[in-house]
C-alpha positions as CSV (number, residue, x, y, z in Angstrom):
1,M,0.2,0.2,0.1
2,S,1.2,3.5,-1.0
3,K,1.9,5.9,1.5
4,K,-0.2,8.5,2.1
5,S,1.1,12.3,0.8
6,V,0.4,15.4,2.9
7,V,1.7,19.0,2.0
8,I,2.2,21.6,4.7
9,L,2.0,25.0,3.4
10,G,4.0,27.4,6.0
11,S,7.6,26.6,7.9
12,G,6.6,27.9,11.5
13,N,6.3,26.0,14.7
14,A,2.8,24.8,13.9
15,A,3.5,23.7,10.7
16,L,6.5,22.0,11.7
17,C,5.1,20.3,14.2
18,A,2.7,19.0,11.6
19,G,5.1,17.9,9.6
20,I,7.1,16.1,11.8
21,A,3.7,14.3,13.8
22,A,2.7,13.5,9.7
23,L,6.0,12.1,9.2
24,E,6.0,10.0,12.5
25,A,2.4,8.4,11.2
26,G,4.1,7.4,7.6
27,A,3.1,9.9,5.7
28,N,5.5,11.6,2.4
29,T,5.5,15.1,3.7
30,T,6.0,18.1,1.7
31,I,6.8,21.6,3.3
32,L,6.2,24.7,0.6
33,E,7.6,28.1,2.4
34,K,6.4,31.2,0.6
35,A,10.2,32.6,2.0
36,H,13.7,32.5,1.0
37,A,15.2,29.7,3.5
38,A,17.1,32.9,5.4
39,E,13.5,33.8,6.2
40,A,12.0,30.6,6.9
41,G,10.1,30.2,10.2
42,G,7.0,32.9,10.2
43,N,6.2,34.8,13.2
44,S,8.0,31.9,15.5
45,R,11.7,33.2,14.8
46,Y,10.6,36.1,16.2
47,T,9.2,35.2,19.5
48,A,11.0,34.4,22.8
49,G,10.5,30.7,22.5
50,A,8.5,30.7,25.8
51,M,5.6,28.2,26.1
52,R,2.6,27.8,28.4
53,F,1.7,24.7,28.9
54,A,-0.7,22.8,32.7
55,Y,2.1,21.5,35.1
56,S,1.1,20.1,38.5
57,S,5.1,19.4,39.7
58,R,8.6,20.1,40.0
59,D,9.5,16.6,38.5
60,E,7.1,17.3,35.6
61,I,9.2,20.6,34.5
62,L,12.5,18.6,35.3
63,A,11.4,16.3,32.6
64,L,11.4,18.6,29.7
65,L,14.7,20.9,30.4
66,R,17.8,20.7,28.4
67,D,20.1,20.4,31.5
68,P,18.9,19.0,34.1
69,S,21.9,19.4,36.1
70,D,21.8,23.4,36.5
71,S,23.2,24.6,39.9
72,R,20.3,27.1,39.8
73,L,17.7,24.7,40.4
74,Q,18.1,23.5,43.9
75,D,17.3,27.1,44.9
76,T,14.3,27.5,41.8
77,E,10.3,27.1,43.4
78,F,8.6,26.5,40.1
79,G,5.1,26.2,41.7
80,A,2.7,24.4,39.7
81,Y,0.1,25.7,37.1
82,P,-3.1,23.5,37.4
83,K,-5.2,23.1,34.4
84,E,-7.6,25.1,36.5
85,K,-5.5,27.9,36.1
86,F,-4.6,28.0,32.7
87,T,-8.6,27.5,31.9
88,A,-9.4,30.5,34.4
89,D,-6.8,32.5,32.4
90,M,-8.1,32.1,29.1
91,L,-11.2,32.2,30.6
92,H,-10.4,36.2,31.4
93,F,-10.0,36.7,28.0
94,N,-12.7,35.1,26.6
95,E,-15.2,37.8,26.8
96,G,-17.7,36.2,28.7
97,R,-17.7,33.2,26.5
98,S,-17.2,29.7,28.3
99,L,-14.3,27.6,26.8
100,S,-14.7,26.1,23.7
101,D,-13.5,22.8,22.7
102,L,-10.8,23.9,20.9
103,Q,-9.5,25.5,23.9
104,H,-10.3,23.0,26.1
105,R,-8.0,20.5,23.8
106,L,-5.4,23.4,24.1
107,I,-5.2,23.5,27.6
108,D,-5.5,19.2,28.1
109,K,-2.9,18.6,25.6
110,S,-0.5,21.6,26.5
111,Y,1.8,19.4,28.8
112,E,1.4,16.1,26.5
113,T,2.5,18.0,23.5
114,M,5.9,19.5,25.5
115,V,6.8,15.8,26.1
116,W,6.1,14.9,22.8
117,L,8.8,17.2,21.5
118,T,11.1,16.2,23.8
119,T,11.0,12.9,21.8
120,H,12.1,14.7,18.9
121,N,15.3,16.1,20.3
122,I,13.5,19.7,21.4
123,R,14.2,20.6,24.7
124,F,13.6,23.3,27.0
125,D,15.2,25.9,29.6
126,P,13.6,27.7,32.6
127,I,13.2,31.3,31.4
128,Y,15.4,32.6,34.9
129,S,15.9,36.1,32.5
130,R,12.4,36.6,32.5
131,Q,9.8,34.5,34.2
132,T,11.7,35.0,38.1
133,F,12.8,37.6,40.6
134,E,15.1,36.6,43.0
135,K,13.2,36.3,46.4
136,N,14.8,34.9,49.5
137,G,17.8,33.4,47.9
138,K,15.2,31.4,45.3
139,Y,14.2,31.9,42.0
140,V,10.5,32.8,42.2
141,F,8.9,32.0,39.0
142,W,5.5,34.0,38.6
143,G,2.9,34.1,35.9
144,G,2.4,30.2,35.3
145,L,5.1,30.8,32.3
146,T,8.2,28.6,32.7
147,L,10.0,27.4,30.0
148,E,11.3,28.7,26.6
149,S,13.4,26.6,24.0
150,K,17.2,27.0,24.0
151,G,17.9,29.9,21.6
152,E,14.2,30.9,22.0
153,G,12.0,31.8,18.9
154,V,15.2,31.0,16.5
155,G,16.6,27.5,18.5
156,L,12.9,26.1,18.3
157,I,12.3,26.7,14.6
158,D,15.9,25.6,13.8
159,A,15.5,22.2,16.2
160,E,12.0,21.4,14.8
161,M,13.3,21.6,11.4
162,Q,16.2,19.3,12.4
163,E,13.9,16.5,13.1
164,F,11.4,17.4,10.1
165,D,14.5,17.1,8.1
166,R,16.2,13.6,10.1
167,L,12.4,11.8,9.7
168,G,12.3,12.3,6.0
169,G,10.4,15.3,5.4
170,H,11.1,17.8,2.1
171,I,10.5,21.6,2.2
172,R,10.5,23.8,-0.6
173,Y,11.7,27.4,-0.4
174,Q,10.3,30.6,-2.7
175,A,6.8,28.3,-3.3
176,D,3.8,30.8,-3.4
177,C,0.9,29.1,-3.1
178,R,-1.7,30.8,-5.2
179,A,-4.9,28.4,-5.1
180,L,-5.6,25.3,-3.3
181,L,-6.7,22.4,-5.9
182,V,-10.2,20.4,-5.2
183,E,-11.7,17.6,-7.2
184,N,-15.4,16.4,-6.5
185,G,-15.4,18.4,-2.8
186,A,-12.1,17.7,-1.9
187,V,-8.7,19.2,-1.4
188,V,-6.2,17.3,-4.3
189,G,-3.2,19.6,-4.1
190,V,-2.2,23.0,-4.6
191,Q,-1.2,25.2,-7.1
192,F,2.1,28.0,-6.2
193,E,4.7,30.3,-7.9
194,T,8.2,29.6,-7.9
195,P,10.8,31.8,-9.4
196,A,10.9,29.6,-12.5
197,G,7.1,29.8,-13.3
198,S,3.7,28.0,-11.8
199,E,3.8,24.3,-10.1
200,A,1.0,22.2,-9.1
201,L,2.0,19.5,-6.2
202,G,-1.1,16.7,-5.6
203,C,-1.3,15.0,-2.6
204,D,-4.1,13.4,-0.1
205,S,-4.5,15.9,2.4
206,V,-3.1,19.6,2.4
207,V,-1.9,21.3,6.0
208,L,-2.7,25.6,5.8
209,A,-0.5,26.4,8.7
210,C,0.5,29.9,6.8
211,G,-0.4,32.5,9.5
212,G,-2.8,35.2,9.6
213,F,-2.7,38.4,7.5
214,E,-1.3,41.4,9.8
215,A,1.5,42.1,7.4
216,S,-1.2,43.3,4.9
217,T,-2.2,46.7,5.2
218,E,-5.2,46.5,3.3
219,L,-6.4,43.6,5.3
220,R,-5.6,45.4,8.2
221,R,-8.1,48.1,7.6
222,R,-11.2,46.3,6.2
223,M,-10.9,43.6,8.9
224,L,-9.2,45.3,12.0
225,G,-10.2,49.2,11.0
226,E,-8.5,52.1,9.6
227,R,-6.2,53.0,12.6
228,W,-5.0,49.9,12.3
229,A,-2.6,51.2,8.9
230,R,-0.5,52.8,11.4
231,A,0.2,49.6,14.0
232,M,3.9,48.4,12.7
233,V,4.5,44.8,11.9
234,R,6.5,42.6,15.1
235,G,7.3,40.0,12.3
236,T,7.4,38.3,9.0
237,P,6.4,40.4,5.8
238,H,4.6,37.2,4.7
239,N,2.1,36.4,6.7
240,T,-0.6,38.6,4.0
241,G,-3.8,36.2,4.4
242,A,-3.3,33.9,1.7
243,G,-4.3,31.1,3.7
244,L,-7.4,32.6,4.5
245,T,-8.0,33.7,1.0
246,M,-7.4,30.1,-0.2
247,A,-9.6,28.4,2.3
248,Q,-12.6,30.9,2.1
249,K,-12.5,30.3,-2.1
250,A,-12.8,26.4,-0.9
251,G,-15.6,27.2,0.5
252,A,-14.0,27.2,4.6
253,Q,-15.8,29.7,7.0
254,L,-14.1,32.3,8.7
255,F,-14.2,32.3,12.2
256,G,-13.4,33.5,15.3
257,K,-12.3,37.0,16.9
258,L,-12.4,39.1,13.2
259,D,-11.6,42.6,14.7
260,G,-9.0,40.5,17.6
261,C,-5.1,40.7,16.8
262,H,-1.9,40.2,19.2
263,A,-0.3,43.4,20.0
264,V,2.5,44.9,22.3
265,P,4.3,48.2,23.1
266,M,7.3,48.2,20.9
267,D,10.3,50.6,19.9
268,R,8.9,53.5,18.0
269,H,12.0,54.0,16.0
270,M,11.8,50.1,14.9
271,P,11.4,49.6,11.4
272,N,8.4,47.2,9.7
273,Y,8.7,43.3,10.2
274,G,11.8,43.9,13.1
275,N,14.7,45.5,11.2
276,Q,16.0,42.5,8.9
277,A,19.3,44.3,9.0
278,I,20.0,42.6,12.7
279,P,19.9,39.1,12.8
280,F,16.5,37.0,14.3
281,I,17.9,36.9,17.5
282,E,18.4,40.4,18.2
283,R,14.8,41.1,16.9
284,K,12.8,40.6,19.8
285,N,14.5,43.3,21.9
286,Y,12.2,45.8,20.2
287,R,9.3,45.1,22.6
288,K,8.8,46.8,25.4
289,I,7.0,45.1,28.2
290,C,8.5,46.5,31.1
291,Y,5.9,49.1,31.6
292,F,4.6,47.5,35.1
293,L,7.0,48.7,36.6
294,G,7.2,52.5,35.4
295,V,4.2,54.6,34.2
296,M,3.2,54.7,30.5
297,L,2.5,58.4,29.1
298,N,0.9,59.8,26.0
299,A,1.0,62.3,23.8
300,D,-1.1,64.9,26.1
301,G,0.7,63.8,29.1
302,R,-1.6,61.8,30.6
303,R,-1.9,57.7,31.7
304,F,-4.3,55.6,29.9
305,V,-4.1,52.5,31.4
306,D,-3.7,50.7,35.0
307,E,0.2,49.8,34.0
308,G,0.1,47.3,37.5
309,Q,-3.2,45.6,36.4
310,N,-1.9,42.1,36.3
311,F,1.5,40.8,35.6
312,R,2.8,41.7,32.0
313,N,1.9,38.0,30.4
314,Y,-1.8,38.6,31.2
315,T,-1.4,42.6,29.5
316,Y,1.2,42.8,26.9
317,A,-1.0,41.7,24.4
318,Q,-3.5,44.2,24.6
319,F,-2.2,47.1,25.8
320,G,-0.6,48.0,22.1
321,R,-3.9,48.1,21.2
322,A,-4.1,50.8,24.1
323,I,-0.9,52.4,22.5
324,L,-2.5,53.2,19.0
325,E,-5.4,54.3,20.0
326,Q,-3.7,57.2,21.9
327,P,-3.5,60.5,19.8
328,G,-0.8,60.4,17.4
329,S,-0.7,56.1,18.0
330,F,2.7,56.3,20.4
331,A,3.6,56.6,24.1
332,W,6.5,56.9,26.3
333,Q,7.7,54.6,29.2
334,V,8.5,56.5,31.9
335,F,11.2,54.5,35.1
336,D,13.3,55.9,37.7
337,Q,16.6,54.2,38.6
338,K,15.1,52.1,41.5
339,V,13.8,49.5,38.9
340,A,16.6,50.0,36.4
341,S,18.2,46.6,37.0
342,L,14.6,44.8,36.8
343,L,14.2,46.0,33.3
344,Y,14.8,43.1,30.5
345,D,17.3,42.7,28.3
346,E,15.4,44.8,25.7
347,Y,15.9,48.0,27.8
348,R,19.2,47.7,27.2
349,F,19.4,46.4,24.0
350,R,22.4,48.3,22.0
351,F,19.3,49.8,19.6
352,A,16.6,50.5,21.5
353,S,15.7,54.7,21.7
354,S,15.9,56.2,25.1
355,V,16.5,59.2,26.9
356,E,17.5,60.4,30.5
357,A,17.8,63.0,32.8
358,G,18.8,64.1,36.1
359,T,15.1,65.3,37.3
360,L,11.6,64.9,36.2
361,E,11.3,68.9,35.1
362,E,14.5,67.9,32.5
363,L,12.7,64.6,31.5
364,V,9.7,65.9,30.1
365,H,11.5,68.5,27.4
366,L,12.9,65.1,26.2
367,L,9.9,63.6,25.0
368,D,9.1,64.0,21.5
369,G,5.5,65.0,20.8
370,V,4.4,64.9,24.4
371,D,3.0,68.0,26.3
372,G,5.7,68.3,29.1
373,A,3.7,70.8,31.3
374,S,1.0,68.2,31.5
375,A,3.3,64.8,31.6
376,L,5.4,66.7,34.8
377,K,2.0,67.3,36.4
378,T,0.9,63.7,35.9
379,M,4.1,62.1,37.3
380,Q,3.8,64.7,40.6
381,E,0.1,63.3,41.0
382,F,1.3,60.0,40.7
383,N,3.7,60.8,42.8
384,E,1.8,62.1,45.7
385,A,-0.8,59.1,44.9
386,V,1.1,55.8,45.9
387,D,0.5,54.4,49.6
388,E,3.7,52.8,51.0
389,T,2.1,50.8,53.3
390,L,2.3,47.4,51.3
391,A,6.3,46.9,49.9
392,F,6.9,46.1,46.5
393,D,7.1,42.8,45.9
394,P,7.6,42.1,41.7
395,S,6.9,38.1,42.3
396,S,3.7,38.5,43.3
397,L,0.2,40.6,42.6
398,D,1.7,42.8,45.2
399,G,-1.0,45.5,45.8
400,R,0.8,48.5,46.5
401,R,-1.3,50.7,45.0
402,T,-1.9,54.4,44.4
403,Q,-5.3,56.3,45.4
404,G,-7.6,58.7,44.0
405,L,-6.3,58.8,40.4
406,A,-8.9,59.1,37.6
407,I,-6.7,55.7,36.7
408,D,-5.0,54.2,39.3
409,K,-2.1,51.5,39.3
410,T,-3.0,48.7,41.7
411,N,0.0,46.8,42.0
412,W,4.1,47.7,41.5
413,A,3.4,51.4,42.2
414,N,6.6,53.1,43.1
415,R,7.0,56.7,43.3
416,L,9.0,58.3,40.0
417,D,11.7,60.1,43.0
418,T,15.3,58.7,42.3
419,P,18.2,59.8,39.0
420,P,18.4,59.1,35.9
421,F,15.2,58.8,34.5
422,R,14.7,57.3,31.9
423,A,12.4,57.6,29.0
424,Y,11.1,54.6,26.2
425,P,9.2,55.9,23.2
426,V,6.7,53.0,22.3
427,I,4.1,52.2,19.4
428,C,1.6,49.3,18.8
429,G,3.4,46.1,17.0
430,I,0.8,43.8,15.7
431,T,2.1,40.6,16.3
432,F,-0.7,38.1,15.0
433,T,-4.2,38.2,13.9
434,Y,-7.0,36.1,15.9
435,A,-9.3,36.2,12.9
436,G,-9.1,31.9,11.0
437,V,-10.8,29.1,9.6
438,K,-12.8,27.2,11.9
439,I,-11.7,23.2,12.4
440,D,-13.3,20.6,14.4
441,L,-11.3,18.3,17.3
442,S,-9.6,16.3,14.5
443,A,-8.2,19.8,12.7
444,A,-10.2,19.6,9.8
445,V,-11.2,22.8,8.4
446,L,-15.1,23.4,8.6
447,D,-17.4,24.9,5.6
448,Q,-20.3,27.3,5.6
449,S,-22.6,23.9,6.6
450,G,-19.8,23.2,9.5
451,A,-19.0,19.7,7.5
452,P,-15.0,19.2,7.1
453,I,-13.7,19.8,3.9
454,P,-12.6,16.7,3.3
455,G,-8.3,17.1,2.4
456,L,-8.0,20.1,4.1
457,Y,-7.0,21.0,8.0
458,A,-5.3,23.7,9.7
459,C,-3.2,24.8,12.4
460,G,-1.6,27.4,14.1
461,E,-2.4,31.1,13.9
462,M,-4.1,29.5,10.7
463,V,-6.8,28.8,13.0
464,G,-9.9,31.0,14.5
465,G,-12.0,31.0,17.7
466,I,-9.0,30.0,19.9
467,F,-8.2,33.6,21.0
468,F,-10.5,36.8,21.6
469,D,-9.5,39.8,23.8
470,G,-6.1,38.9,24.9
471,Y,-4.1,35.6,25.8
472,P,-1.9,34.7,28.4
473,G,1.8,34.4,27.1
474,G,3.3,31.5,25.7
475,S,-0.2,30.8,24.8
476,G,0.2,30.7,20.8
477,L,3.4,28.4,20.1
478,T,1.5,26.3,22.2
479,S,-1.5,26.5,20.1
480,G,0.7,26.3,17.2
481,A,2.5,23.2,18.5
482,V,-1.0,21.2,20.0
483,F,-2.9,21.7,16.7
484,G,0.2,21.3,14.5
485,R,0.3,17.9,16.0
486,L,-3.2,16.9,16.0
487,A,-3.4,18.6,12.0
488,G,-0.4,16.4,11.0
489,Q,-1.4,13.4,12.3
490,S,-4.8,13.4,10.9
491,A,-4.0,14.7,7.6
492,A,-1.4,11.9,7.6
493,E,-4.3,9.3,8.6
494,R,-7.0,10.7,6.1
């Protein structure tokens, strides 16, 4: 009996997990990637490589580690992140909806999928640099996010690519897919363009893993709204919605939060697509997500969010949108010397934009585009409103807050009173879009009537209905892995 043939569109984490799973199931598997080899990996290459998953014990963490002999482990408190907590975190962003079957599948299969990845030579490291604070001589993890792939997003893609190759997978670059081939209602192949011309490739199943539409200004305008034309793109320039267009032409049902997206604060002077003139491993440093340690000011010199609403893992995917909605669609993040040592490496990055001054009065004159008098008044009123009754503790929701402001800061409120003062200009950076196709629990793409389209599967950012009003940090890569694995298995077994 001949082997099944599977074609996967895209080469990010979801696509590669689909490819590994299809090969594991015995299918001949080909990946078609629009980009050159140097730009492959989709948005996954631009990530920090962190993956959120449910776990109940320290031993479950140790089983996933690349280096279980790390001397820091004996002084590390991983805590636990049970399925119930993951469920509550997802519900927080669900806009009042109950969790869907797909969301439950993401949670239930999250740890199992991490273990599966380790069986394919992909191991993980504790995120000491961004997810812990030292407390009483211990490294204390917070926010339910503990592990990242070695080498972050670049390392994850490289490791998955090596495994895909080791198992016998084939990848073609500069293969720009334009249409799904359909016969008698079933998807039987794909038509694509190459530098040499147009080609068609037949197969038993196609897996769509080619991302959302965040890199298309036209689609951002149409789906998200006019102001989103001003957003900068943090990731790959190749996610222009081609997968969604092809799927809809084949009868797929568009689904999920149609005007939703993941958007974070990032350096105002970053060019589109994460500055391709610098290495992938450095591009992530354009994020600016330590706002919880200071204040954010808009062009009117006013605060516009509660920077201490929650751990940044639960707010950074929404605060980019909040910045976009401000006058001029930018803001400044302001910190004093007390928290300088707690700022992530992205604030000390060699390309980071910033200004510094010895007093707040001097600083406000350096905040380009900001009403300086209003900004000074805002920070002075903030300082007066800080209640110092409770101790500052960045490893917990410490309740150290302001009292009586129009927008109070509800955790980690410190007076801005220790020079030098440093400020960073930020804008909205869009990462990925939430709209996608509707799938069932086998990852089969559903048509307008809710029936599976034979031979068509989807995973990663192509899937709608996983995220709505944001997401707990690290869930995106986990979703890609969980549904990528599922899509690859289903496509190979069809």
